[in-house]
Every structure is written in C-alpha cells, then in structure tokens.
PAZAPA-4460 file (N, C-alpha, C; in steps of 0.05 Angstrom, whole numbers, plus 32768, in hexadecimal, padded with zeros to 4 digits):
% residues 180
    n_x    n_y    n_z   ca_x   ca_y   ca_z    c_x    c_y    c_z   seq   type   mol
   820C   84B6   7EFE   8226   84AD   7EF4   823B   84C2   7EFA     1      M     A
   8252   84B9   7F03   8267   84CB   7F09   8274   84D5   7EEF     2      S     A
   8284   84E9   7EF1   8292   84F5   7EDA   82A7   84E1   7ECF     3      R     A
   82A7   84DF   7EB5   82BA   84CD   7EA6   82D6   84D8   7EA9     4      F     A
   82E9   84C8   7EB3   8305   84D0   7EB4   8313   84CB   7E99     5      L     A
   8323   84DE   7E91   832F   84DB   7E77   834D   84E0   7E77     6      G     A
   8358   84E3   7E5F   8374   84E6   7E5B   837F   84FE   7E6A     7      V     A
   8396   84FB   7E76   83A6   850E   7E86   839D   8510   7EA3     8      S     A
   8388   8501   7EAA   837F   8500   7EC6   838C   84E9   7ED5     9      E     A
   838D   84EB   7EEF   8399   84D5   7F00   8385   84BE   7F01    10      S     A
   8391   84A6   7EFE   8380   848E   7F02   8378   848E   7F20    11      F     A
   835F   8487   7F25   8355   8489   7F41   8364   8477   7F55    12      P     A
   8363   847F   7F6E   836D   846F   7F84   835A   8457   7F86    13      T     A
   8365   843F   7F88   8355   8427   7F8A   8363   8411   7F99    14      F     A
   8353   83FF   7FA3   835D   83E6   7FB0   8347   83D2   7FAD    15      S     A
   834C   83BD   7F9E   8337   83A9   7F98   8342   838D   7F9A    16      V     A
   8330   837A   7FA3   8338   835E   7FA3   833A   8355   7F86    17      P     A
   834C   8341   7F81   8351   8338   7F66   8357   831A   7F66    18      S     A
   834F   830D   7F50   8356   82F1   7F4C   8370   82F0   7F3C    19      V     A
   8384   82E2   7F47   839E   82E0   7F39   83A6   82C3   7F34    20      V     A
   8397   82B0   7F3D   839F   8294   7F3A   8387   8281   7F3E    21      S     A
   838A   8269   7F34   8377   8254   7F39   8381   8241   7F4F    22      L     A
   839A   8245   7F58   83A6   8234   7F6C   839A   8239   7F87    23      E     A
   8391   8223   7F93   8384   8224   7FAE   8395   8233   7FC2    24      K     A
   8389   8247   7FCF   8396   8257   7FE3   83A6   826F   7FD7    25      G     A
   83A8   8271   7FBD   83B7   8287   7FB0   83A6   8295   7F9B    26      K     A
   838B   8292   7F9D   8379   829D   7F89   8378   82BB   7F89    27      E     A
   8379   82C7   7FA1   8372   82E4   7FA4   838A   82F5   7FAE    28      F     A
   8389   830E   7FA6   839B   8322   7FB1   838D   833D   7FAE    29      T     A
   8398   8352   7FB9   838D   836D   7FB6   839F   837C   7FA3    30      T     A
   8393   838A   7F91   83A2   839B   7F7E   839A   83B8   7F85    31      I     A
   83AE   83C9   7F86   83A9   83E5   7F8D   83BD   83F7   7F7E    32      D     A
   83BB   8411   7F83   83CD   8424   7F75   83EB   841F   7F7A    33      N     A
   83F1   8414   7F92   840D   840E   7F98   8419   83FA   7F85    34      E     A
   8408   83E6   7F7D   8411   83D1   7F6A   8417   83DB   7F4E    35      K     A
   840A   83F1   7F47   840D   83FB   7F2B   8421   8412   7F2A    36      I     A
   842A   841C   7F41   843C   8433   7F41   8456   842D   7F32    37      K     A
   845E   8440   7F21   8477   843D   7F13   8477   842B   7EFB    38      G     A
   845F   8421   7EF3   845D   840F   7EDB   8447   8419   7EC9    39      R     A
   844A   8413   7EAF   8434   8417   7E9D   841F   8402   7EA4    40      W     A
   8405   8409   7EA2   83EF   83F7   7EA8   83D9   83FA   7E93    41      S     A
   83CD   83E3   7E8D   83B5   83E3   7E7C   839F   83D6   7E8D    42      V     A
   8389   83E5   7E90   8371   83DB   7E9E   835B   83D8   7E89    43      F     A
   834E   83C1   7E88   8337   83BE   7E77   8320   83B3   7E87    44      F     A
   8309   83BF   7E83   82F0   83B8   7E92   82DD   83AB   7E7F    45      F     A
   82CE   8397   7E8A   82B8   838B   7E7B   829F   838C   7E8C    46      W     A
   8288   838A   7E7F   826F   838E   7E8E   826A   8379   7EA4    47      P     A
   826C   835F   7E9E   8267   834B   7EB3   8271   8330   7EAB    48      M     A
   8277   8320   7EBF   8281   8304   7EBA   826A   82F3   7EB0    49      D     A
   8272   82DC   7EA6   825F   82C7   7E9C   824D   82D3   7E85    50      F     A
   825A   82E2   7E73   824C   82ED   7E5C   825A   82E4   7E43    51      T     A
   8254   82F0   7E2C   825D   82E5   7E12   8274   82F4   7E05    52      F     A
   8272   830F   7E04   8287   831F   7DF7   82A0   8320   7E09    53      V     A
   829B   8323   7E23   82B1   8327   7E37   82C7   8312   7E35    54      C     A
   82C1   82F8   7E34   82D7   82E5   7E34   82E8   82E6   7E1A    55      P     A
   82DC   82EF   7E04   82EC   82F2   7DEC   8301   8307   7DEF    56      T     A
   82FA   831D   7DFD   830D   8333   7E02   8322   832A   7E16    57      E     A
   8319   831E   7E2C   832C   8315   7E41   8340   8302   7E35    58      I     A
   8337   82EE   7E25   8349   82DB   7E19   835C   82E8   7E06    59      A     A
   8353   82FC   7DF7   8365   830A   7DE4   837A   831A   7DF3    60      E     A
   8373   8328   7E09   8387   8336   7E19   839B   8321   7E24    61      F     A
   8391   830A   7E2C   83A3   82F6   7E37   83B7   82EB   7E22    62      N     A
   83AD   82E7   7E09   83BF   82DF   7DF3   83D4   82F3   7DEE    63      K     A
   83CF   830D   7DF3   83E1   8323   7DEE   83F1   832A   7E07    64      S     A
   83EE   831B   7E1D   83FB   8322   7E36   8419   8327   7E34    65      Y     A
   8427   8315   7E26   8444   8318   7E23   844B   8332   7E15    66      K     A
   843A   833B   7E02   843F   8354   7DF4   843D   836C   7E07    67      Q     A
   842B   836A   7E1B   842A   837F   7E2F   8443   837E   7E41    68      F     A
   844A   8366   7E49   8462   8363   7E5A   847B   836E   7E4B    69      L     A
   847D   8368   7E31   8494   8372   7E21   8495   8390   7E21    70      D     A
   847F   839D   7E26   847D   83BA   7E28   847E   83C4   7E45    71      R     A
   8486   83B2   7E57   8488   83B8   7E73   846E   83C5   7E7D    72      E     A
   8458   83B8   7E76   843D   83C1   7E7C   842D   83AB   7E8A    73      T     A
   8421   83B2   7EA0   8410   839F   7EAF   83F4   83A1   7EA5    74      D     A
   83E7   838A   7EA4   83CC   8388   7E99   83B9   8380   7EB0    75      L     A
   83A2   838D   7EB1   838D   8388   7EC5   8372   8387   7EB8    76      Y     A
   8363   8372   7EBC   8347   8371   7EB3   8335   8376   7ECB    77      G     A
   831D   8381   7EC6   830C   8388   7EDC   82EE   8388   7ED4    78      A     A
   82DE   8380   7EE7   82C1   8384   7EE5   82B7   8389   7F02    79      S     A
   829D   838D   7F04   8292   8392   7F1F   8288   8379   7F2C    80      T     A
   828F   8362   7F21   8289   8348   7F2E   829D   8344   7F45    81      D     A
   8296   8333   7F58   82A8   832E   7F6F   82BF   831C   7F67    82      S     A
   82D3   831A   7F78   82E9   8309   7F73   82E0   82EB   7F72    83      Q     A
   82CB   82E5   7F80   82C1   82C9   7F81   82B3   82C2   7F67    84      Y     A
   82A5   82D5   7F5B   8299   82D1   7F41   82AF   82CF   7F2C    85      V     A
   82C3   82E0   7F2D   82DA   82DE   7F1B   82E7   82C2   7F1C    86      H     A
   82EC   82B9   7F34   82F8   829F   7F38   82E7   8289   7F2C    87      L     A
   82CD   8289   7F31   82BB   8275   7F27   82BB   8275   7F08    88      A     A
   82BC   828D   7EFD   82BC   8290   7EDF   82D6   8285   7ED4    89      W     A
   82EC   828C   7EE0   8306   8281   7ED7   8307   8263   7ED9    90      R     A
   82FC   8258   7EEF   82FC   823B   7EF2   82EA   822C   7EDE    91      Q     A
   82D6   823A   7ED4   82C2   822E   7EC3   82C3   8236   7EA6    92      N     A
   82D5   8247   7E9E   82D7   8250   7E82   82F2   8249   7E77    93      H     A
   82F4   8238   7E63   830D   822D   7E59   8320   8244   7E51    94      E     A
   8316   8259   7E45   8328   826F   7E3C   8333   8280   7E52    95      D     A
   8328   827D   7E6B   8330   828E   7E81   8341   827F   7E96    96      L     A
   8344   8265   7E93   8353   8256   7EA8   8370   825E   7EA9    97      K     A
   837D   8265   7E93   8399   826B   7E93   839F   8289   7E92    98      G     A
   838E   829A   7E9E   8393   82B7   7E9D   83AD   82BD   7EAB    99      L     A
   83BC   82D0   7E9F   83D6   82D8   7EA9   83D5   82F3   7EB7   100      L     A
   83BE   8300   7EB8   83BB   831A   7EC5   83A5   8319   7ED9   101      F     A
   83A5   832C   7EED   8390   832C   7F01   8375   8334   7EF6   102      P     A
   8360   8328   7F02   8344   8331   7EFD   833C   8341   7F15   103      M     A
   8339   835B   7F12   8332   836D   7F28   8314   836B   7F2D   104      L     A
   830D   836A   7F47   82F1   8368   7F4F   82E8   8382   7F5B   105      A     A
   82DD   8394   7F4A   82D4   83AE   7F52   82B7   83AB   7F5B   106      D     A
   82B1   8398   7F6D   8296   8392   7F75   8288   83A8   7F84   107      N     A
   8297   83BA   7F90   828B   83D2   7F9D   8286   83E8   7F89   108      K     A
   8290   83E4   7F71   828D   83F7   7F5A   829B   8411   7F5F   109      K     A
   82AD   8412   7F72   82BA   842C   7F78   82CD   8435   7F62   110      E     A
   82DD   8422   7F57   82EF   842A   7F41   82DF   8431   7F28   111      L     A
   82CC   8421   7F21   82BB   8427   7F09   82AD   8441   7F0C   112      S     A
   82A3   8447   7F24   8295   8461   7F28   82A9   8478   7F27   113      E     A
   82C1   8474   7F32   82D5   848A   7F32   82DE   8490   7F15   114      A     A
   82DF   847B   7F04   82E6   847F   7EE8   82CF   8489   7ED8   115      L     A
   82B6   8487   7EE2   829E   8490   7ED4   8296   847E   7EBD   116      G     A
   829B   8463   7EC0   8296   8451   7EAA   827F   843E   7EAE   117      I     A
   826E   8443   7EC2   8257   8432   7EC7   8240   8439   7EB4   118      L     A
   8234   8425   7EA7   821D   842A   7E96   8207   8436   7EA6   119      H     A
   81FA   844B   7E9C   81E6   845A   7EAC   81CF   8449   7EB7   120      P     A
   81C6   8435   7EA8   81AF   8425   7EB2   81B7   8409   7EBA   121      T     A
   81CA   83FD   7EAD   81D3   83E2   7EB3   81E5   83E1   7ECC   122      E     A
   81F3   83F7   7ED1   8205   83F9   7EE9   821C   83E5   7EE8   123      K     A
   8224   83DE   7ECF   823C   83CD   7ECB   8250   83DE   7EBB   124      V     A
   826A   83D8   7EBB   827D   83E8   7EAC   8279   83E5   7E8E   125      P     A
   827D   83FC   7E80   8280   83FA   7E63   829A   83EC   7E5E   126      F     A
   829F   83E4   7E45   82B8   83D7   7E3D   82CE   83ED   7E3B   127      R     A
   82D8   83F5   7E51   82EB   840C   7E52   8308   8401   7E55   128      A     A
   831A   840E   7E47   8337   8406   7E48   8347   841F   7E4E   129      T     A
   8359   841D   7E61   836A   8433   7E6A   8387   842B   7E67   130      Y     A
   8397   843D   7E5C   83B4   843B   7E5D   83BD   8450   7E71   131      I     A
   83CB   8447   7E86   83D4   8458   7E9C   83F2   8458   7E9D   132      V     A
   83FF   8470   7E9E   841C   8471   7E9D   8428   846C   7EB9   133      D     A
   8442   846A   7EBB   844E   8463   7ED5   8449   8477   7EEB   134      P     A
   8441   848F   7EE4   843A   84A3   7EF9   841D   84A2   7F01   135      E     A
   840E   848F   7EF6   83F2   848D   7EFD   83DF   849F   7EED   136      G     A
   83E9   84A9   7ED7   83D9   84BB   7EC6   83CC   84AC   7EAF   137      I     A
   83B2   84B0   7EAB   83A4   84A4   7E94   83AE   84B0   7E7B   138      I     A
   83B9   849F   7E69   83C4   84A9   7E4F   83B2   84A2   7E37   139      R     A
   83A0   848F   7E3B   838E   8486   7E25   8376   8479   7E31   140      W     A
   835F   847F   7E25   8346   8472   7E2D   8336   846A   7E14   141      V     A
   832A   8453   7E15   8318   844A   7E00   8300   843D   7E0E   142      S     A
   82E8   8446   7E06   82D0   843B   7E13   82BD   8432   7DFD   143      V     A
   82B6   8418   7DFF   82A2   840C   7DEC   8288   8408   7DFB   144      N     A
   8272   8407   7DEC   8258   8400   7DF7   8259   83E3   7E00   145      D     A
   8245   83DB   7E0F   8245   83C0   7E1B   8247   83A9   7E07   146      L     A
   823C   83AD   7DEF   823A   8397   7DDB   8252   8395   7DC8   147      S     A
   8266   83A7   7DCA   827B   83A7   7DB6   8296   83A2   7DC3   148      V     A
   82A4   838D   7DBA   82BE   8386   7DC4   82D3   8399   7DBA   149      G     A
   82E9   839B   7DC8   82FF   83AD   7DC0   8314   839F   7DB0   150      R     A
   8328   83AF   7DA7   833E   83A5   7D96   8358   83A6   7DA6   151      N     A
   8362   838F   7DAE   837B   838E   7DBF   8393   8398   7DAF   152      V     A
   8393   8393   7D95   83AA   839D   7D84   83AB   83BC   7D85   153      K     A
   8394   83C9   7D86   8394   83E6   7D88   839E   83F0   7DA3   154      E     A
   8398   83E1   7DB8   83A3   83E8   7DD2   83C1   83E6   7DD2   155      V     A
   83CC   83D1   7DC7   83E9   83CE   7DC5   83F6   83E4   7DB3   156      L     A
   83E9   83EA   7D9D   83F3   83FF   7D8B   83F4   841A   7D99   157      R     A
   83DF   8420   7DA7   83DE   8439   7DB6   83F3   843A   7DCC   158      T     A
   83F6   8424   7DDA   840A   8422   7DEF   8426   8427   7DE3   159      L     A
   842C   841A   7DCD   8446   841E   7DBF   844A   843C   7DB9   160      D     A
   8435   8449   7DAE   8438   8465   7DA7   843D   8476   7DC0   161      A     A
   842E   8471   7DD5   8431   8481   7DEE   844D   847D   7DF9   162      L     A
   8458   8465   7DF7   8472   845F   7E03   8489   846B   7DF3   163      Q     A
   8484   8474   7DDA   8499   8481   7DCA   849E   849D   7DD6   164      T     A
   848A   84A9   7DE2   848B   84C4   7DEC   8491   84D8   7DD5   165      D     A
   8489   84D0   7DBD   848D   84E1   7DA5   8473   84E5   7D97   166      E     A
   8473   84F5   7D82   845B   84FA   7D72   8457   84E2   7D5E   167      L     A
   8440   84D5   7D5F   843B   84BE   7D4E   8424   84C4   7D3C   168      C     A
   8429   84C2   7D21   8413   84C8   7D0E   83FD   84B4   7D0E   169      P     A
   83E8   84BA   7D00   83D1   84A8   7CFC   83DA   848C   7CF3   170      C     A
   83CF   8478   7CFF   83D4   845C   7CF9   83F1   8453   7CFE   171      N     A
   8400   8463   7D0E   841B   845D   7D14   841C   8441   7D22   172      W     A
   8431   8432   7D1C   8436   8418   7D29   8453   8417   7D31   173      E     A
   8459   8407   7D45   8474   8404   7D50   8487   83FD   7D39   174      K     A
   849E   840B   7D38   84B2   8407   7D23   84B1   841C   7D0E   175      G     A
   849A   842A   7D0C   8497   8440   7CF8   84A3   845A   7D03   176      Q     A
   84A8   846C   7CF1   84B3   8486   7CF9   849F   8497   7D08   177      S     A
   84A8   84A5   7D1B   8498   84B8   7D29   849C   84D4   7D1C   178      T     A
   848D   84E7   7D24   8490   8502   7D1A   84A4   8511   7D2B   179      I     A
   84B9   851B   7D1D   84CF   8529   7D2C   84C9   8547   7D2D   180      K     A
***
C-alpha cells in the first residue's frame, strides 16, 4: 500500500475517464487536474459499484449538489470501477439516474494508489473524502472503513469553515462567529 496523502499535500496528478450523462453519445469525458484548477473541489471515493451503502452516499451528495455549487465547489465521486460499469449502474439504479456530478473511473487504480486509500486486502478504495483548495492542496481528509457511510453535512460544514480562512471553534457552523 502506498503512503496515505494528507492535509497540506498536493492532490495527485490524475486523468481518468468519467461518466457525466446518460444521453447517448455524451456519456463520457475525461477529468484531470486542469479541470479542477482554480476551484474548490470535493472528491469522495466508494469501494465499488452495485453495492448497498455506496448508493446511499452518492444519492445524498447528489441531494446536496446545489449546496456545493453555492460554495463554488465542484463535486466528484469515484471508485475503481470502469466508466462502463458506472454507466450501467447509473442506468439501472433509480437513485443514480439523475446525478449532477461526474463519476470518476479510477479503474487503473492510479489515483487511489497515489492517495494511499486502497484497502490492503480488498484492493478497493476506502470511503475517503477530500476537500481540495483552488491551488490543488488537500485541506481536509476523512476516511471511513468499507462498511460505514459518511456524513455529507459534515463535509459541507468543514468546507464552510475552510472557506472562511479564519479560526473556527469546535462545532462551528456557517453564520456563527469565528475566533478573532
């Protein structure tokens, strides 16, 4: 297993095929570092498609998509399944048909390996979430074991705190005072 990348490190260089639509002929594109340059980004990884916990998380991120946009933040979901498996899953799972963000296909496992988030025996990504600033620096990481879903509200709360560029006390939420 490669070394886990953490806060204050550069998000790895990557270029991966992605599913962005169900419309015939417009299903796929490539997402790379150039697409994220100059914008806040949230990347969240799940172990594999056609499973049980993963679609609950993906659907919850999708429900919160506008909140990420309101924060001028791009959202990317990823697993090590291929773009073709992602497309089939989206076509066959009611909660995934209307996704508003790309599903990254890290099928060569290069991005997951560079981040150090592959499970040591299962060789699928842990449920890792990264907030990356406009300069490409990792500002927050949360990693759950394979069986435990994450909290999208906490990702948004942390993004809000990071975007204040101020000192934020425990349990701080948008609209509350920061520490001067």
